[in-house]
C-alpha positions as CSV (number, residue, x, y, z in Angstrom):
1,X,113.5,135.3,91.3
2,X,115.0,134.7,94.7
3,X,116.3,131.3,95.4
4,X,113.9,129.3,97.5
5,X,113.5,125.7,98.6
6,X,111.1,123.4,96.8
7,X,109.0,123.2,100.0
8,X,108.6,127.0,99.9
9,X,108.5,127.8,96.3
10,X,104.6,127.8,96.2
11,X,104.5,130.5,98.7
12,X,107.1,132.6,96.6
13,X,104.9,132.2,93.5
14,X,101.8,133.1,95.3
15,X,103.5,136.2,96.8
16,X,104.7,137.3,93.3
17,X,101.0,137.0,92.0
18,X,99.5,138.8,95.0
19,X,101.9,141.6,94.1
20,X,100.4,141.5,90.5
21,X,103.3,139.8,88.7
22,X,102.1,136.9,86.4
23,X,104.4,134.9,84.0
24,X,103.6,133.8,80.5
25,X,104.0,130.1,81.5
26,X,103.4,128.2,84.6
27,X,104.0,124.4,85.2
28,X,102.4,123.0,88.4
29,X,103.2,119.4,88.9
30,X,103.6,116.6,91.5
31,X,102.1,114.1,93.8
32,X,100.2,116.5,96.2
33,X,97.4,118.3,94.6
34,X,96.9,120.8,97.4
35,X,99.6,123.3,96.3
36,X,98.7,123.0,92.6
37,X,95.0,123.9,93.4
38,X,96.0,126.8,95.7
39,X,98.2,128.4,92.9
40,X,95.8,127.5,90.0
41,X,92.8,128.7,91.9
42,X,94.4,132.0,92.7
43,X,95.4,132.6,89.1
44,X,91.8,131.7,87.9
45,X,90.2,134.3,90.2
46,X,92.9,137.1,89.9
47,X,94.7,137.1,86.7
48,X,92.0,138.5,84.5
49,X,89.4,141.1,85.6
50,X,85.9,139.5,85.9
51,X,84.4,141.9,83.2
52,X,87.1,140.7,80.8
53,X,86.9,136.9,81.4
54,X,84.3,136.0,78.7
55,X,86.8,136.6,75.9
56,X,90.0,136.3,77.7
57,X,89.8,133.3,80.0
58,X,89.7,129.6,78.9
59,X,89.8,126.6,81.3
60,X,90.4,123.2,79.7
61,X,90.1,119.8,81.4
62,X,92.6,117.2,80.2
63,X,90.3,114.3,79.7
64,X,88.0,116.5,77.2
65,X,90.9,118.6,75.5
66,X,93.3,118.4,72.7
67,X,96.7,119.9,72.9
68,X,96.6,121.6,69.6
69,X,93.3,123.3,70.5
70,X,94.9,124.6,73.7
71,X,97.9,125.9,71.9
72,X,95.7,127.5,69.2
73,X,93.8,129.4,72.0
74,X,97.1,130.4,73.7
75,X,98.3,132.0,70.5
76,X,95.3,134.3,70.3
77,X,95.7,138.0,71.2
78,X,93.6,139.2,74.1
79,X,90.4,141.2,73.4
80,X,90.2,144.6,75.2
81,X,92.6,143.4,77.7
82,X,96.3,143.4,78.5
83,X,96.4,139.6,78.7
84,X,94.5,136.4,78.4
85,X,94.4,133.2,80.5
86,X,94.6,129.7,79.2
87,X,94.5,127.0,81.9
88,X,94.7,123.2,81.6
89,X,93.3,121.4,84.7
90,X,94.0,117.7,85.1
91,X,96.7,117.9,82.4
92,X,98.0,114.4,83.3
93,X,94.8,113.1,81.5
94,X,96.2,114.6,78.3
95,X,99.2,112.3,78.6
96,X,97.2,109.0,78.2
97,X,96.7,107.0,75.1
98,X,94.4,108.6,72.5
99,X,92.0,105.6,72.9
100,X,91.5,106.7,76.6
101,X,90.6,110.2,75.6
102,X,93.9,111.8,76.1
103,X,96.4,113.4,73.6
104,X,99.7,111.8,74.4
105,X,101.0,112.1,70.9
106,X,100.9,116.0,71.1
107,X,101.9,116.6,74.8
108,X,105.4,117.5,74.0
109,X,103.9,120.3,71.7
110,X,103.7,122.4,74.9
111,X,107.5,122.7,74.8
112,X,107.4,124.0,71.3
113,X,104.8,126.5,72.5
114,X,107.0,127.4,75.4
115,X,110.0,128.2,73.1
116,X,107.7,130.6,70.9
117,X,105.2,131.6,73.5
118,X,102.8,134.7,73.6
119,X,103.7,137.3,76.1
120,X,100.3,138.4,76.5
121,X,99.0,134.9,77.3
122,X,99.2,133.1,80.7
123,X,99.3,129.4,80.1
124,X,98.9,127.3,83.1
125,X,99.7,123.5,83.1
126,X,98.3,121.7,86.1
127,X,99.6,118.1,86.1
128,X,98.6,116.3,89.2
129,X,99.6,113.0,91.2
130,X,102.8,112.7,89.3
131,X,105.8,114.8,88.4
132,X,107.0,115.5,84.8
133,X,110.6,114.1,84.4
134,X,113.3,116.9,84.4
135,X,114.7,115.4,81.4
136,X,111.4,115.8,79.4
137,X,111.5,118.4,76.5
138,X,108.6,120.2,78.1
139,X,110.3,120.5,81.5
140,X,113.6,121.8,79.9
141,X,111.8,124.3,77.7
142,X,109.8,125.8,80.7
143,X,113.0,125.6,82.9
144,X,114.8,127.7,80.3
145,X,112.0,130.2,80.4
146,X,112.2,130.3,84.2
147,X,115.7,131.2,84.0
148,X,114.8,134.3,81.9
149,X,112.0,135.1,84.4
150,X,109.2,134.2,82.1
151,X,108.0,131.2,83.6
152,X,107.5,129.4,87.0
153,X,107.7,125.7,87.8
154,X,106.4,124.4,91.0
155,X,106.8,120.7,91.9
156,X,104.4,119.6,94.6
157,X,105.9,116.5,96.6
158,X,104.0,114.1,98.5
159,X,103.3,115.0,102.2
160,X,104.6,112.3,104.6
161,X,103.0,111.6,108.1
162,X,105.9,113.0,109.9
163,X,105.0,116.4,108.4
164,X,101.4,116.5,109.2
165,X,101.6,117.9,112.7
166,X,103.6,120.7,111.3
167,X,101.0,121.4,108.6
168,X,98.4,121.5,111.4
169,X,100.4,124.0,113.3
170,X,100.9,126.1,110.2
171,X,97.1,126.0,109.1
172,X,96.2,126.8,112.6
173,X,98.6,129.9,112.6
174,X,97.3,131.2,109.3
175,X,93.7,131.0,110.8
176,X,94.8,132.8,114.1
177,X,93.9,129.6,116.0
178,X,95.4,128.4,119.2
179,X,95.4,124.6,119.7
180,X,96.5,122.4,122.6
181,X,99.4,120.1,121.7
182,X,97.2,117.0,122.1
183,X,94.5,118.5,119.9
184,X,97.2,119.1,117.2
185,X,98.3,115.6,117.5
186,X,94.8,114.2,117.2
187,X,94.0,116.4,114.3
188,X,97.0,115.0,112.5
189,X,96.1,111.4,113.4
190,X,92.4,111.8,112.4
191,X,92.8,113.7,109.1
192,X,96.2,112.3,107.8
193,X,98.2,113.4,104.8
194,X,95.5,114.9,102.6
195,X,96.2,118.6,102.7
196,X,93.0,119.6,101.0
197,X,90.9,117.7,103.6
198,X,93.0,119.0,106.3
199,X,92.5,122.7,105.2
200,X,88.9,122.2,105.0
201,X,88.7,120.6,108.4
202,X,90.7,123.3,109.9
203,X,88.3,125.9,108.5
204,X,85.4,124.0,110.1
205,X,87.5,124.0,113.5
206,X,88.1,127.7,113.2
207,X,84.3,128.3,112.8
208,X,83.5,126.0,115.8
209,X,86.1,127.9,118.0
210,X,84.7,131.3,117.0
211,X,81.2,130.4,117.6
212,X,82.0,128.9,121.0
213,X,84.3,131.8,121.8
214,X,87.1,129.6,122.9
215,X,90.7,130.9,123.2
216,X,92.3,127.4,122.7
217,X,91.0,124.4,120.9
218,X,91.1,121.4,123.1
219,X,91.4,117.6,122.4
220,X,87.7,117.2,123.1
221,X,86.8,119.9,120.6
222,X,88.8,118.2,118.0
223,X,87.3,114.7,118.8
224,X,83.7,116.1,118.9
225,X,83.9,118.1,115.7
226,X,86.6,116.4,113.5
227,X,86.8,112.8,114.4
228,X,84.2,110.3,115.3
229,X,84.0,108.8,118.7
230,X,85.0,105.4,117.4
231,X,88.1,106.9,115.9
232,X,89.1,108.5,119.1
233,X,88.5,105.0,120.8
234,X,90.7,103.3,118.3
235,X,93.7,105.3,119.8
236,X,92.5,104.8,123.3
237,X,92.5,101.1,122.7
238,X,96.0,101.4,121.2
239,X,97.2,103.3,124.1
240,X,95.7,100.9,126.7
241,X,97.3,97.8,124.9
242,X,100.6,99.6,124.8
243,X,100.2,100.3,128.5
244,X,99.1,96.7,129.2
245,X,95.9,98.2,131.0
246,X,93.8,95.0,130.9
247,X,90.8,96.6,132.5
248,X,90.6,99.4,130.1
249,X,91.3,97.2,127.1
250,X,88.6,94.9,128.1
251,X,86.1,97.7,128.5
252,X,86.9,99.3,125.0
253,X,86.7,95.9,123.3
254,X,83.4,95.2,125.0
255,X,82.0,98.5,123.8
256,X,83.3,97.9,120.2
257,X,81.6,94.5,120.1
258,X,78.2,96.0,120.3
259,X,78.6,97.5,117.0
260,X,80.9,95.9,114.4
261,X,80.0,98.2,111.6
262,X,80.8,101.4,113.4
263,X,84.1,99.9,114.7
264,X,85.6,97.9,111.7
265,X,88.3,95.6,112.7
266,X,90.5,96.4,109.7
267,X,90.7,100.0,110.8
268,X,91.6,98.9,114.4
269,X,94.2,96.4,113.2
270,X,95.8,99.2,111.0
271,X,96.1,101.5,114.1
272,X,97.8,98.6,116.1
273,X,100.0,97.6,113.3
274,X,101.4,101.2,112.9
275,X,101.8,101.5,116.8
276,X,103.7,98.2,117.0
277,X,106.0,99.0,114.0
278,X,107.0,102.2,115.7
279,X,107.6,100.5,119.1
280,X,109.8,98.0,117.3
281,X,111.8,100.8,115.6
282,X,112.0,102.6,118.9
283,X,113.9,99.7,120.5
284,X,116.8,100.1,118.0
285,X,117.1,103.9,118.1
286,X,120.6,104.8,119.1
287,X,119.3,108.0,120.8
288,X,115.9,107.7,122.7
289,X,115.6,111.3,123.8
290,X,112.2,112.5,122.8
291,X,113.4,115.5,120.6
292,X,115.5,112.9,118.5
293,X,113.4,109.9,118.8
294,X,110.1,111.5,117.8
295,X,111.3,112.8,114.3
296,X,113.0,109.5,113.7
297,X,109.7,107.7,114.0
298,X,107.8,110.4,112.1
299,X,106.1,111.8,115.2
300,X,105.9,114.9,117.2
301,X,107.5,114.7,120.7
302,X,104.2,114.8,122.7
303,X,102.9,111.9,120.6
304,X,105.9,109.7,121.7
305,X,104.7,108.8,125.3
306,X,102.4,105.7,124.2
307,X,105.3,104.4,122.2
308,X,107.8,104.7,125.0
309,X,105.2,103.0,127.3
310,X,104.9,100.2,124.7
311,X,108.6,99.7,124.4
312,X,108.7,99.2,128.3
313,X,106.0,96.5,128.0
314,X,106.8,94.7,124.8
315,X,110.3,93.8,123.9
316,X,111.4,93.8,120.3
317,X,110.9,90.1,119.8
318,X,107.4,90.4,121.2
319,X,106.7,93.3,118.8
320,X,107.9,91.3,115.8
321,X,105.5,88.6,117.0
322,X,102.5,91.0,117.4
323,X,103.1,92.5,113.9
324,X,102.9,89.0,112.4
325,X,99.8,88.4,114.5
326,X,98.2,91.5,113.2
327,X,98.9,90.5,109.6
328,X,97.3,87.1,110.1
329,X,94.1,88.6,111.7
330,X,94.0,91.1,108.9
331,X,93.8,88.4,106.4
332,X,91.2,86.5,108.7
333,X,89.0,89.4,108.9
334,X,88.9,89.5,105.1
335,X,87.8,85.9,104.9
336,X,91.1,84.5,103.5
337,X,91.4,80.8,104.5
338,X,89.3,81.3,107.5
339,X,85.8,80.3,108.4
340,X,83.4,83.1,108.7
341,X,83.6,84.5,112.4
342,X,82.1,87.7,113.7
343,X,84.6,90.6,113.6
344,X,83.9,91.2,117.3
345,X,85.1,87.7,118.1
346,X,88.3,88.2,116.0
347,X,89.0,91.4,117.9
348,X,88.7,89.7,121.3
349,X,91.0,86.9,120.0
350,X,93.8,89.1,118.7
351,X,93.7,91.5,121.6
352,X,94.0,88.5,124.0
353,X,96.9,87.1,122.1
354,X,98.9,90.3,121.9
355,X,98.6,90.9,125.7
356,X,99.5,87.3,126.6
């Protein structure tokens, strides 16, 4: 197999499978479940012909399975087929103590199977939300098989906030969807780092754009169809505070005060907390050019303007004071050592104290 980076390895494996090349053993593991699902779903739908699946395809779920049963199944010969598929979804559940329904005592037995595997079986281990240690017996056994071209290991690392904008762009390109830069940024802000959710929301956006026959998805289309109006206003409030636009801040806060439930103060505080952390960090960047500063703060360049504005209006010392203030009001909003006060009143207080 050609040398690829960890980031691109799932693409290489998918390409191999689309070309009809399947290995006897696959280990998909890691924090981000999206890539694991993409690869395992493709195998489940394409490795075995539909007419042959009844006798040659078995899918187990970790919480309900035993390792020895899975291995016994994997050691069977295919019936009227060139190969059989044995897949373990949620394999991390196998690695729990037996009194929790798992099969920890025998998890390492997969290593023994890998050493004496059936070439006519495709064994797929899907281990989510954590990575198997590279020193583990199972990992080493499958790694050896991979060096022989008989296995593939794909670790799915966590996706961080500074990469989400690029994923929005990548998903848009895959769907032949053109998006305005501010629409891309808002999509990243609203959906966050869950790639499965992002992929689903991008499908929805593609359908909306096709139905409306628009050539480029605008910010308003994203807000209307993906985010809620109050989520959009949270960022409007953030930007107005960073710009010290008192009139606009008061107008938004007054609107929020009419419905506390639709505008939860904890969410607003988090948005402001993240913003002032970035403003504080911006003050100490040695190079403040947008193409350098934005990646350093985990942002795209066109998202940087409000942070630059905030830095011009709040010095580093004030930023620290605001961050402490937001921590204080987050605790107050949750009722810690503070009398019961309407969230709308707390919001008015904290905003006033930030801007004064």
